[in-house]
C-alpha positions in Angstrom: 14.7 -6.1 -15.4 13.7 -4.7 -12.1 10.6 -2.5 -11.8 11.5 1.1 -10.8 9.5 3.4 -8.5 8.9 5.6 -11.6 7.6 2.7 -13.7 5.4 1.6 -10.9 4.1 5.2 -10.3 3.3 5.5 -14.0 1.4 2.1 -13.9 -0.6 3.3 -10.9 -1.6 6.5 -12.7 -2.5 4.8 -15.9 -4.3 1.7 -14.6 -5.9 2.2 -11.2 -9.4 3.4 -10.4 -9.9 7.2 -9.9 -10.8 6.7 -6.2 -7.5 4.9 -5.6 -5.6 7.7 -7.5 -7.5 10.2 -5.3 -5.5 8.9 -2.4 -2.4 10.7 -3.9 -0.1 7.7 -3.3 3.6 8.0 -4.1 5.7 4.9 -4.7 9.1 5.7 -3.1 10.6 2.2 -3.3 9.9 -1.1 -5.0 12.1 -4.2 -4.8 11.7 -8.0 -5.1 11.1 -8.0 -1.3 8.4 -5.3 -1.0 7.3 -1.7 -1.7 7.0 1.6 0.2 4.3 4.1 -0.6 3.3 7.4 1.1 0.0 9.2 1.3 -0.6 12.7 2.5 -3.1 13.2 5.3 -5.6 15.7 3.7 -9.0 17.1 4.5 -10.5 14.8 1.8 -9.1 11.7 3.6 -9.4 12.7 7.2 -12.4 12.4 9.5 -13.3 14.6 12.5 -10.2 15.6 14.4 -7.8 15.4 11.4 -7.6 11.6 11.8 -6.9 9.6 8.6 -9.9 7.4 7.8 -9.7 3.7 8.2 -11.0 3.2 4.6 -8.1 5.2 3.2 -5.6 3.2 5.3 -7.1 -0.1 4.2 -7.0 1.0 0.5 -3.5 2.2 0.9 -2.4 -1.1 2.4 -4.0 -3.2 -0.3 -2.4 -1.0 -3.0 1.0 -1.1 -1.4 0.8 -4.9 -1.0 -0.2 -5.2 -4.7 2.9 -3.2 -5.7 5.0 -5.4 -3.4 3.7 -8.4 -5.5 4.6 -6.5 -8.7 8.1 -5.9 -7.3 8.4 -9.6 -6.5 7.2 -10.6 -10.0 9.4 -7.8 -11.5 6.5 -6.5 -13.6 2.9 -5.4 -13.2 0.7 -8.5 -13.7 -3.0 -9.1 -12.8 -3.3 -10.2 -9.2 -6.5 -10.7 -7.2 -6.8 -9.9 -3.5 -8.3 -13.1 -1.9 -8.3 -11.7 1.6 -7.3 -8.5 3.4 -7.1 -8.1 7.1 -6.4 -4.7 8.6 -5.7 -3.8 12.3 -6.1 -0.2 13.4 -3.9 0.5 16.3 -4.1 4.2 17.0 -5.4 7.4 15.4 -3.4 8.4 12.4 -2.5 12.1 12.6 0.3 14.2 11.2 1.3 15.1 7.7 1.8 11.8 5.9 1.3 8.0 6.2 4.1 5.7 5.1 3.2 2.1 4.2 6.0 -0.5 4.1 4.7 -3.6 2.4 6.7 -6.8 2.3 6.5 -10.3 0.7 6.0 -12.9 3.4 5.9 -15.9 1.2 5.5 -16.3 -2.6 4.3 -19.5 -4.1 3.3 -20.2 -7.7 -0.3 -19.1 -7.4 -0.5 -17.3 -4.0 1.6 -14.5 -2.6 1.3 -13.7 1.1 2.1 -10.1 2.2 2.3 -7.8 5.2 2.1 -4.0 5.6 2.9 -1.6 8.3 1.4 2.0 8.2 3.3 4.7 10.1 2.2 8.3 10.7 4.8 10.9 10.0 6.4 12.9 11.5 5.6 11.1 14.8 6.9 7.8 13.4 4.2 5.9 15.2 2.6 2.8 13.8 -1.1 3.4 13.3 -2.2 0.2 11.5 -1.0 -3.1 10.1 -2.5 -5.4 7.4 -2.0 -8.8 5.9 -3.3 -9.9 2.5 -3.1 -12.9 0.2 -3.0 -12.4 -3.6 -3.9 -14.9 -6.3 -1.7 -14.8 -9.4 -3.6 -16.2 -12.3 
């Protein structure tokens, strides 16, 4: 049975650390190929000038790619981030950040993922990330 956005959201709320939940992430889509999450740009997450902090973007990307792996596996399962590489391309401003995470390749023990973070409403890409996850 496929994992729904509502099921994934409930799992996030019940199982993730309080500081991840403080990002106010919303899972809008989850499939076998990836996941899409949104995050509001708030005073708590922004630095001087209303720019979303790099730390928030990196945490969002990691979380989105974790949910992409859950979508691929069709259930939440323990996964471990073995590497995370984030590229910050331009200041993230606006109302919301959308993160589109996708499965690049899935093996038996390692899943390779990629994420693109876009500021809304400008629709400009502000950061990208890649990560590898170990599936025990």
